[in-house]
PyMOL CGO cylinders between C-alpha atoms (Angstrom):
from pymol import cmd
from pymol.cgo import CYLINDER

trace = [
    CYLINDER, 11.90, -38.67, 82.90, 9.69, -37.18, 85.60, 0.3, 1, 1, 1, 1, 1, 1,
    CYLINDER, 9.69, -37.18, 85.60, 6.64, -35.00, 84.90, 0.3, 1, 1, 1, 1, 1, 1,
    CYLINDER, 6.64, -35.00, 84.90, 5.92, -32.35, 87.51, 0.3, 1, 1, 1, 1, 1, 1,
    CYLINDER, 5.92, -32.35, 87.51, 4.11, -29.07, 87.93, 0.3, 1, 1, 1, 1, 1, 1,
    CYLINDER, 4.11, -29.07, 87.93, 4.14, -25.88, 89.96, 0.3, 1, 1, 1, 1, 1, 1,
    CYLINDER, 4.14, -25.88, 89.96, 1.76, -22.94, 89.87, 0.3, 1, 1, 1, 1, 1, 1,
    CYLINDER, 1.76, -22.94, 89.87, 2.52, -20.77, 86.84, 0.3, 1, 1, 1, 1, 1, 1,
    CYLINDER, 2.52, -20.77, 86.84, 3.69, -17.88, 89.07, 0.3, 1, 1, 1, 1, 1, 1,
    CYLINDER, 3.69, -17.88, 89.07, 6.34, -20.05, 90.80, 0.3, 1, 1, 1, 1, 1, 1,
    CYLINDER, 6.34, -20.05, 90.80, 9.77, -20.10, 89.20, 0.3, 1, 1, 1, 1, 1, 1,
    CYLINDER, 9.77, -20.10, 89.20, 11.15, -23.36, 87.85, 0.3, 1, 1, 1, 1, 1, 1,
    CYLINDER, 11.15, -23.36, 87.85, 14.86, -22.97, 87.24, 0.3, 1, 1, 1, 1, 1, 1,
    CYLINDER, 14.86, -22.97, 87.24, 16.60, -25.28, 84.78, 0.3, 1, 1, 1, 1, 1, 1,
    CYLINDER, 16.60, -25.28, 84.78, 18.11, -27.35, 87.59, 0.3, 1, 1, 1, 1, 1, 1,
    CYLINDER, 18.11, -27.35, 87.59, 15.17, -27.30, 90.01, 0.3, 1, 1, 1, 1, 1, 1,
    CYLINDER, 15.17, -27.30, 90.01, 14.64, -30.88, 91.19, 0.3, 1, 1, 1, 1, 1, 1,
    CYLINDER, 14.64, -30.88, 91.19, 10.95, -31.75, 91.60, 0.3, 1, 1, 1, 1, 1, 1,
    CYLINDER, 10.95, -31.75, 91.60, 9.70, -32.80, 95.02, 0.3, 1, 1, 1, 1, 1, 1,
    CYLINDER, 9.70, -32.80, 95.02, 7.20, -35.60, 95.67, 0.3, 1, 1, 1, 1, 1, 1,
    CYLINDER, 7.20, -35.60, 95.67, 4.13, -33.32, 95.89, 0.3, 1, 1, 1, 1, 1, 1,
    CYLINDER, 4.13, -33.32, 95.89, 4.81, -31.94, 92.38, 0.3, 1, 1, 1, 1, 1, 1,
    CYLINDER, 4.81, -31.94, 92.38, 5.17, -35.30, 90.59, 0.3, 1, 1, 1, 1, 1, 1,
    CYLINDER, 5.17, -35.30, 90.59, 2.32, -36.81, 88.52, 0.3, 1, 1, 1, 1, 1, 1,
    CYLINDER, 2.32, -36.81, 88.52, 0.18, -33.66, 88.80, 0.3, 1, 1, 1, 1, 1, 1,
    CYLINDER, 0.18, -33.66, 88.80, -3.38, -32.85, 87.89, 0.3, 1, 1, 1, 1, 1, 1,
    CYLINDER, -3.38, -32.85, 87.89, -3.48, -29.39, 86.30, 0.3, 1, 1, 1, 1, 1, 1,
    CYLINDER, -3.48, -29.39, 86.30, -6.43, -27.48, 87.79, 0.3, 1, 1, 1, 1, 1, 1,
    CYLINDER, -6.43, -27.48, 87.79, -7.63, -23.95, 87.12, 0.3, 1, 1, 1, 1, 1, 1,
    CYLINDER, -7.63, -23.95, 87.12, -10.73, -21.82, 86.67, 0.3, 1, 1, 1, 1, 1, 1,
    CYLINDER, -10.73, -21.82, 86.67, -11.69, -19.12, 84.20, 0.3, 1, 1, 1, 1, 1, 1,
    CYLINDER, -11.69, -19.12, 84.20, -14.60, -17.18, 82.77, 0.3, 1, 1, 1, 1, 1, 1,
    CYLINDER, -14.60, -17.18, 82.77, -15.81, -17.06, 79.17, 0.3, 1, 1, 1, 1, 1, 1,
    CYLINDER, -15.81, -17.06, 79.17, -13.48, -14.88, 77.09, 0.3, 1, 1, 1, 1, 1, 1,
    CYLINDER, -13.48, -14.88, 77.09, -10.59, -15.23, 79.55, 0.3, 1, 1, 1, 1, 1, 1,
    CYLINDER, -10.59, -15.23, 79.55, -7.08, -16.58, 78.96, 0.3, 1, 1, 1, 1, 1, 1,
    CYLINDER, -7.08, -16.58, 78.96, -5.71, -18.76, 81.77, 0.3, 1, 1, 1, 1, 1, 1,
    CYLINDER, -5.71, -18.76, 81.77, -2.22, -20.30, 82.10, 0.3, 1, 1, 1, 1, 1, 1,
    CYLINDER, -2.22, -20.30, 82.10, -1.14, -23.75, 83.29, 0.3, 1, 1, 1, 1, 1, 1,
    CYLINDER, -1.14, -23.75, 83.29, 2.37, -25.17, 83.37, 0.3, 1, 1, 1, 1, 1, 1,
    CYLINDER, 2.37, -25.17, 83.37, 3.87, -28.63, 83.31, 0.3, 1, 1, 1, 1, 1, 1,
    CYLINDER, 3.87, -28.63, 83.31, 7.55, -29.54, 83.32, 0.3, 1, 1, 1, 1, 1, 1,
    CYLINDER, 7.55, -29.54, 83.32, 9.68, -32.52, 82.34, 0.3, 1, 1, 1, 1, 1, 1,
    CYLINDER, 9.68, -32.52, 82.34, 12.79, -33.42, 84.34, 0.3, 1, 1, 1, 1, 1, 1,
    CYLINDER, 12.79, -33.42, 84.34, 14.67, -35.78, 81.96, 0.3, 1, 1, 1, 1, 1, 1,
    CYLINDER, 14.67, -35.78, 81.96, 17.04, -38.30, 83.50, 0.3, 1, 1, 1, 1, 1, 1,
    CYLINDER, 17.04, -38.30, 83.50, 18.81, -38.67, 80.13, 0.3, 1, 1, 1, 1, 1, 1,
    CYLINDER, 18.81, -38.67, 80.13, 19.01, -36.68, 76.91, 0.3, 1, 1, 1, 1, 1, 1,
    CYLINDER, 19.01, -36.68, 76.91, 16.06, -36.82, 74.47, 0.3, 1, 1, 1, 1, 1, 1,
    CYLINDER, 16.06, -36.82, 74.47, 16.06, -35.60, 70.87, 0.3, 1, 1, 1, 1, 1, 1,
    CYLINDER, 16.06, -35.60, 70.87, 12.77, -33.76, 71.45, 0.3, 1, 1, 1, 1, 1, 1,
    CYLINDER, 12.77, -33.76, 71.45, 9.30, -34.17, 72.91, 0.3, 1, 1, 1, 1, 1, 1,
    CYLINDER, 9.30, -34.17, 72.91, 5.80, -34.21, 71.48, 0.3, 1, 1, 1, 1, 1, 1,
    CYLINDER, 5.80, -34.21, 71.48, 3.29, -32.21, 73.55, 0.3, 1, 1, 1, 1, 1, 1,
    CYLINDER, 3.29, -32.21, 73.55, -0.34, -32.75, 72.59, 0.3, 1, 1, 1, 1, 1, 1,
    CYLINDER, -0.34, -32.75, 72.59, -3.39, -31.20, 74.25, 0.3, 1, 1, 1, 1, 1, 1,
    CYLINDER, -3.39, -31.20, 74.25, -6.85, -32.75, 73.98, 0.3, 1, 1, 1, 1, 1, 1,
    CYLINDER, -6.85, -32.75, 73.98, -10.20, -30.99, 73.78, 0.3, 1, 1, 1, 1, 1, 1,
    CYLINDER, -10.20, -30.99, 73.78, -11.57, -30.02, 77.21, 0.3, 1, 1, 1, 1, 1, 1,
    CYLINDER, -11.57, -30.02, 77.21, -14.92, -31.75, 77.48, 0.3, 1, 1, 1, 1, 1, 1,
    CYLINDER, -14.92, -31.75, 77.48, -17.83, -30.98, 79.80, 0.3, 1, 1, 1, 1, 1, 1,
    CYLINDER, -17.83, -30.98, 79.80, -20.24, -33.65, 81.10, 0.3, 1, 1, 1, 1, 1, 1,
    CYLINDER, -20.24, -33.65, 81.10, -22.70, -32.46, 78.42, 0.3, 1, 1, 1, 1, 1, 1,
    CYLINDER, -22.70, -32.46, 78.42, -22.47, -29.88, 75.68, 0.3, 1, 1, 1, 1, 1, 1,
    CYLINDER, -22.47, -29.88, 75.68, -19.76, -28.49, 73.45, 0.3, 1, 1, 1, 1, 1, 1,
    CYLINDER, -19.76, -28.49, 73.45, -16.08, -28.90, 74.35, 0.3, 1, 1, 1, 1, 1, 1,
    CYLINDER, -16.08, -28.90, 74.35, -13.37, -26.26, 74.44, 0.3, 1, 1, 1, 1, 1, 1,
    CYLINDER, -13.37, -26.26, 74.44, -11.35, -27.29, 71.37, 0.3, 1, 1, 1, 1, 1, 1,
    CYLINDER, -11.35, -27.29, 71.37, -7.66, -28.14, 71.63, 0.3, 1, 1, 1, 1, 1, 1,
    CYLINDER, -7.66, -28.14, 71.63, -7.00, -25.30, 69.16, 0.3, 1, 1, 1, 1, 1, 1,
    CYLINDER, -7.00, -25.30, 69.16, -7.97, -22.90, 72.00, 0.3, 1, 1, 1, 1, 1, 1,
    CYLINDER, -7.97, -22.90, 72.00, -4.91, -24.03, 73.98, 0.3, 1, 1, 1, 1, 1, 1,
    CYLINDER, -4.91, -24.03, 73.98, -1.53, -22.61, 72.98, 0.3, 1, 1, 1, 1, 1, 1,
    CYLINDER, -1.53, -22.61, 72.98, 1.65, -24.48, 73.95, 0.3, 1, 1, 1, 1, 1, 1,
    CYLINDER, 1.65, -24.48, 73.95, 4.95, -22.67, 74.53, 0.3, 1, 1, 1, 1, 1, 1,
    CYLINDER, 4.95, -22.67, 74.53, 8.24, -23.58, 76.19, 0.3, 1, 1, 1, 1, 1, 1,
    CYLINDER, 8.24, -23.58, 76.19, 10.17, -21.49, 78.71, 0.3, 1, 1, 1, 1, 1, 1,
    CYLINDER, 10.17, -21.49, 78.71, 13.61, -20.40, 77.50, 0.3, 1, 1, 1, 1, 1, 1,
    CYLINDER, 13.61, -20.40, 77.50, 16.42, -20.05, 80.04, 0.3, 1, 1, 1, 1, 1, 1,
    CYLINDER, 16.42, -20.05, 80.04, 19.12, -17.37, 79.81, 0.3, 1, 1, 1, 1, 1, 1,
    CYLINDER, 19.12, -17.37, 79.81, 22.09, -16.23, 81.88, 0.3, 1, 1, 1, 1, 1, 1,
    CYLINDER, 22.09, -16.23, 81.88, 21.23, -13.17, 83.97, 0.3, 1, 1, 1, 1, 1, 1,
    CYLINDER, 21.23, -13.17, 83.97, 22.98, -11.22, 86.67, 0.3, 1, 1, 1, 1, 1, 1,
    CYLINDER, 22.98, -11.22, 86.67, 21.29, -11.40, 90.10, 0.3, 1, 1, 1, 1, 1, 1,
    CYLINDER, 21.29, -11.40, 90.10, 19.02, -8.35, 90.39, 0.3, 1, 1, 1, 1, 1, 1,
    CYLINDER, 19.02, -8.35, 90.39, 20.63, -7.16, 87.14, 0.3, 1, 1, 1, 1, 1, 1,
    CYLINDER, 20.63, -7.16, 87.14, 23.19, -5.26, 89.27, 0.3, 1, 1, 1, 1, 1, 1,
    CYLINDER, 23.19, -5.26, 89.27, 25.81, -7.77, 90.42, 0.3, 1, 1, 1, 1, 1, 1,
    CYLINDER, 25.81, -7.77, 90.42, 28.93, -7.86, 88.26, 0.3, 1, 1, 1, 1, 1, 1,
    CYLINDER, 28.93, -7.86, 88.26, 30.81, -10.99, 87.17, 0.3, 1, 1, 1, 1, 1, 1,
    CYLINDER, 30.81, -10.99, 87.17, 28.13, -13.39, 88.42, 0.3, 1, 1, 1, 1, 1, 1,
    CYLINDER, 28.13, -13.39, 88.42, 25.11, -14.88, 86.74, 0.3, 1, 1, 1, 1, 1, 1,
    CYLINDER, 25.11, -14.88, 86.74, 22.52, -17.60, 87.09, 0.3, 1, 1, 1, 1, 1, 1,
    CYLINDER, 22.52, -17.60, 87.09, 20.27, -19.41, 84.64, 0.3, 1, 1, 1, 1, 1, 1,
    CYLINDER, 20.27, -19.41, 84.64, 16.71, -18.06, 84.83, 0.3, 1, 1, 1, 1, 1, 1,
    CYLINDER, 16.71, -18.06, 84.83, 13.50, -18.43, 82.82, 0.3, 1, 1, 1, 1, 1, 1,
    CYLINDER, 13.50, -18.43, 82.82, 13.20, -15.52, 80.42, 0.3, 1, 1, 1, 1, 1, 1,
    CYLINDER, 13.20, -15.52, 80.42, 10.74, -15.88, 77.56, 0.3, 1, 1, 1, 1, 1, 1,
    CYLINDER, 10.74, -15.88, 77.56, 7.97, -18.18, 76.40, 0.3, 1, 1, 1, 1, 1, 1,
    CYLINDER, 7.97, -18.18, 76.40, 9.10, -19.44, 73.02, 0.3, 1, 1, 1, 1, 1, 1,
    CYLINDER, 9.10, -19.44, 73.02, 6.88, -21.12, 70.42, 0.3, 1, 1, 1, 1, 1, 1,
    CYLINDER, 6.88, -21.12, 70.42, 6.75, -24.86, 71.05, 0.3, 1, 1, 1, 1, 1, 1,
    CYLINDER, 6.75, -24.86, 71.05, 9.12, -26.86, 68.83, 0.3, 1, 1, 1, 1, 1, 1,
    CYLINDER, 9.12, -26.86, 68.83, 8.85, -30.67, 69.11, 0.3, 1, 1, 1, 1, 1, 1,
    CYLINDER, 8.85, -30.67, 69.11, 12.41, -31.01, 67.77, 0.3, 1, 1, 1, 1, 1, 1,
    CYLINDER, 12.41, -31.01, 67.77, 13.94, -28.94, 70.59, 0.3, 1, 1, 1, 1, 1, 1,
    CYLINDER, 13.94, -28.94, 70.59, 16.06, -31.37, 72.62, 0.3, 1, 1, 1, 1, 1, 1,
    CYLINDER, 16.06, -31.37, 72.62, 15.59, -32.19, 76.28, 0.3, 1, 1, 1, 1, 1, 1,
    CYLINDER, 15.59, -32.19, 76.28, 18.87, -32.20, 78.18, 0.3, 1, 1, 1, 1, 1, 1,
    CYLINDER, 18.87, -32.20, 78.18, 19.47, -34.61, 81.04, 0.3, 1, 1, 1, 1, 1, 1,
    CYLINDER, 19.47, -34.61, 81.04, 18.73, -33.08, 84.45, 0.3, 1, 1, 1, 1, 1, 1,
    CYLINDER, 18.73, -33.08, 84.45, 17.52, -29.78, 82.96, 0.3, 1, 1, 1, 1, 1, 1,
    CYLINDER, 17.52, -29.78, 82.96, 13.83, -28.88, 83.17, 0.3, 1, 1, 1, 1, 1, 1,
    CYLINDER, 13.83, -28.88, 83.17, 11.76, -28.34, 80.07, 0.3, 1, 1, 1, 1, 1, 1,
    CYLINDER, 11.76, -28.34, 80.07, 8.80, -26.24, 81.22, 0.3, 1, 1, 1, 1, 1, 1,
    CYLINDER, 8.80, -26.24, 81.22, 5.76, -26.10, 78.96, 0.3, 1, 1, 1, 1, 1, 1,
    CYLINDER, 5.76, -26.10, 78.96, 3.32, -23.22, 79.31, 0.3, 1, 1, 1, 1, 1, 1,
    CYLINDER, 3.32, -23.22, 79.31, -0.29, -23.89, 78.26, 0.3, 1, 1, 1, 1, 1, 1,
    CYLINDER, -0.29, -23.89, 78.26, -2.53, -20.87, 77.69, 0.3, 1, 1, 1, 1, 1, 1,
    CYLINDER, -2.53, -20.87, 77.69, -6.21, -21.81, 77.60, 0.3, 1, 1, 1, 1, 1, 1,
    CYLINDER, -6.21, -21.81, 77.60, -8.55, -19.37, 75.87, 0.3, 1, 1, 1, 1, 1, 1,
    CYLINDER, -8.55, -19.37, 75.87, -12.11, -19.99, 77.02, 0.3, 1, 1, 1, 1, 1, 1,
    CYLINDER, -12.11, -19.99, 77.02, -14.27, -18.98, 74.05, 0.3, 1, 1, 1, 1, 1, 1,
    CYLINDER, -14.27, -18.98, 74.05, -17.07, -16.44, 74.58, 0.3, 1, 1, 1, 1, 1, 1,
    CYLINDER, -17.07, -16.44, 74.58, -20.36, -18.24, 75.13, 0.3, 1, 1, 1, 1, 1, 1,
    CYLINDER, -20.36, -18.24, 75.13, -18.80, -21.28, 76.82, 0.3, 1, 1, 1, 1, 1, 1,
    CYLINDER, -18.80, -21.28, 76.82, -21.28, -22.81, 79.27, 0.3, 1, 1, 1, 1, 1, 1,
    CYLINDER, -21.28, -22.81, 79.27, -20.33, -22.85, 82.96, 0.3, 1, 1, 1, 1, 1, 1,
    CYLINDER, -20.33, -22.85, 82.96, -19.20, -26.16, 84.41, 0.3, 1, 1, 1, 1, 1, 1,
    CYLINDER, -19.20, -26.16, 84.41, -16.29, -28.57, 84.74, 0.3, 1, 1, 1, 1, 1, 1,
    CYLINDER, -16.29, -28.57, 84.74, -14.24, -29.34, 81.64, 0.3, 1, 1, 1, 1, 1, 1,
    CYLINDER, -14.24, -29.34, 81.64, -11.75, -32.20, 81.54, 0.3, 1, 1, 1, 1, 1, 1,
    CYLINDER, -11.75, -32.20, 81.54, -8.98, -33.16, 79.16, 0.3, 1, 1, 1, 1, 1, 1,
    CYLINDER, -8.98, -33.16, 79.16, -5.28, -33.96, 79.20, 0.3, 1, 1, 1, 1, 1, 1,
    CYLINDER, -5.28, -33.96, 79.20, -1.88, -32.94, 77.95, 0.3, 1, 1, 1, 1, 1, 1,
    CYLINDER, -1.88, -32.94, 77.95, 0.21, -35.84, 76.71, 0.3, 1, 1, 1, 1, 1, 1,
    CYLINDER, 0.21, -35.84, 76.71, 4.00, -35.49, 76.76, 0.3, 1, 1, 1, 1, 1, 1,
    CYLINDER, 4.00, -35.49, 76.76, 6.07, -37.99, 74.81, 0.3, 1, 1, 1, 1, 1, 1,
    CYLINDER, 6.07, -37.99, 74.81, 9.85, -37.56, 74.85, 0.3, 1, 1, 1, 1, 1, 1,
    CYLINDER, 9.85, -37.56, 74.85, 11.40, -38.95, 71.64, 0.3, 1, 1, 1, 1, 1, 1,
    CYLINDER, 11.40, -38.95, 71.64, 11.69, -42.73, 71.81, 0.3, 1, 1, 1, 1, 1, 1,
    CYLINDER, 11.69, -42.73, 71.81, 9.93, -42.97, 75.18, 0.3, 1, 1, 1, 1, 1, 1,
    CYLINDER, 9.93, -42.97, 75.18, 6.51, -43.86, 76.54, 0.3, 1, 1, 1, 1, 1, 1,
    CYLINDER, 6.51, -43.86, 76.54, 3.93, -41.05, 76.82, 0.3, 1, 1, 1, 1, 1, 1,
    CYLINDER, 3.93, -41.05, 76.82, 2.88, -39.42, 80.08, 0.3, 1, 1, 1, 1, 1, 1,
    CYLINDER, 2.88, -39.42, 80.08, -0.71, -38.17, 80.29, 0.3, 1, 1, 1, 1, 1, 1,
    CYLINDER, -0.71, -38.17, 80.29, -1.38, -35.26, 82.65, 0.3, 1, 1, 1, 1, 1, 1,
    CYLINDER, -1.38, -35.26, 82.65, -5.06, -34.56, 83.43, 0.3, 1, 1, 1, 1, 1, 1,
    CYLINDER, -5.06, -34.56, 83.43, -6.44, -31.03, 83.02, 0.3, 1, 1, 1, 1, 1, 1,
    CYLINDER, -6.44, -31.03, 83.02, -9.49, -29.86, 84.97, 0.3, 1, 1, 1, 1, 1, 1,
    CYLINDER, -9.49, -29.86, 84.97, -10.94, -26.44, 84.11, 0.3, 1, 1, 1, 1, 1, 1,
    CYLINDER, -10.94, -26.44, 84.11, -13.90, -24.92, 85.92, 0.3, 1, 1, 1, 1, 1, 1,
    CYLINDER, -13.90, -24.92, 85.92, -15.69, -22.33, 83.81, 0.3, 1, 1, 1, 1, 1, 1,
    CYLINDER, -15.69, -22.33, 83.81, -17.41, -19.84, 86.10, 0.3, 1, 1, 1, 1, 1, 1,
    CYLINDER, -17.41, -19.84, 86.10, -20.86, -18.40, 85.40, 0.3, 1, 1, 1, 1, 1, 1,
    CYLINDER, -20.86, -18.40, 85.40, -19.69, -14.78, 85.48, 0.3, 1, 1, 1, 1, 1, 1,
    CYLINDER, -19.69, -14.78, 85.48, -18.31, -12.20, 83.09, 0.3, 1, 1, 1, 1, 1, 1,
    CYLINDER, -18.31, -12.20, 83.09, -15.19, -10.30, 84.13, 0.3, 1, 1, 1, 1, 1, 1,
    CYLINDER, -15.19, -10.30, 84.13, -15.57, -6.54, 83.85, 0.3, 1, 1, 1, 1, 1, 1,
    CYLINDER, -15.57, -6.54, 83.85, -12.81, -4.13, 82.80, 0.3, 1, 1, 1, 1, 1, 1,
    CYLINDER, -12.81, -4.13, 82.80, -12.04, -1.21, 85.09, 0.3, 1, 1, 1, 1, 1, 1,
    CYLINDER, -12.04, -1.21, 85.09, -11.60, 1.86, 82.82, 0.3, 1, 1, 1, 1, 1, 1,
    CYLINDER, -11.60, 1.86, 82.82, -9.45, 3.52, 85.50, 0.3, 1, 1, 1, 1, 1, 1,
    CYLINDER, -9.45, 3.52, 85.50, -6.81, 0.74, 85.19, 0.3, 1, 1, 1, 1, 1, 1,
    CYLINDER, -6.81, 0.74, 85.19, -4.32, 0.20, 82.39, 0.3, 1, 1, 1, 1, 1, 1,
    CYLINDER, -4.32, 0.20, 82.39, -4.09, -3.43, 81.26, 0.3, 1, 1, 1, 1, 1, 1,
]
cmd.load_cgo(trace, "trace")
């Protein structure tokens, strides 16, 4: 299997083949206290696997309290058949649709991406600085792959604009 990553806003189709720059990634992002921030990592299996264990560690700063692993939610992208632009008749393609709850027993099919979506919630009161951890992906019966996570917590507080609907 190959572990790869793209920015969360870039589409990964089920049959997207990873390129060299996306393989063995370091997941990097930034956030402010109280914010939720996404990261994604994908597995391109070269054979079928019965499932995969995805474990996230605490995110630890150089000094001080970590962001606990319980603050990071893991989901998996579900693919569905959809018509291009929802208007074309008698044609479809497989596209990512919903972020389903992570199930370690969900199989990985050969040459079909399994994209995992990690949502980090930075607790209120988290000190600014660099936080490091990892997500470990272990397809059933295989060796684990550890993907580093680097989160920079910024020393600001995001403000809501009352004129905008969120």
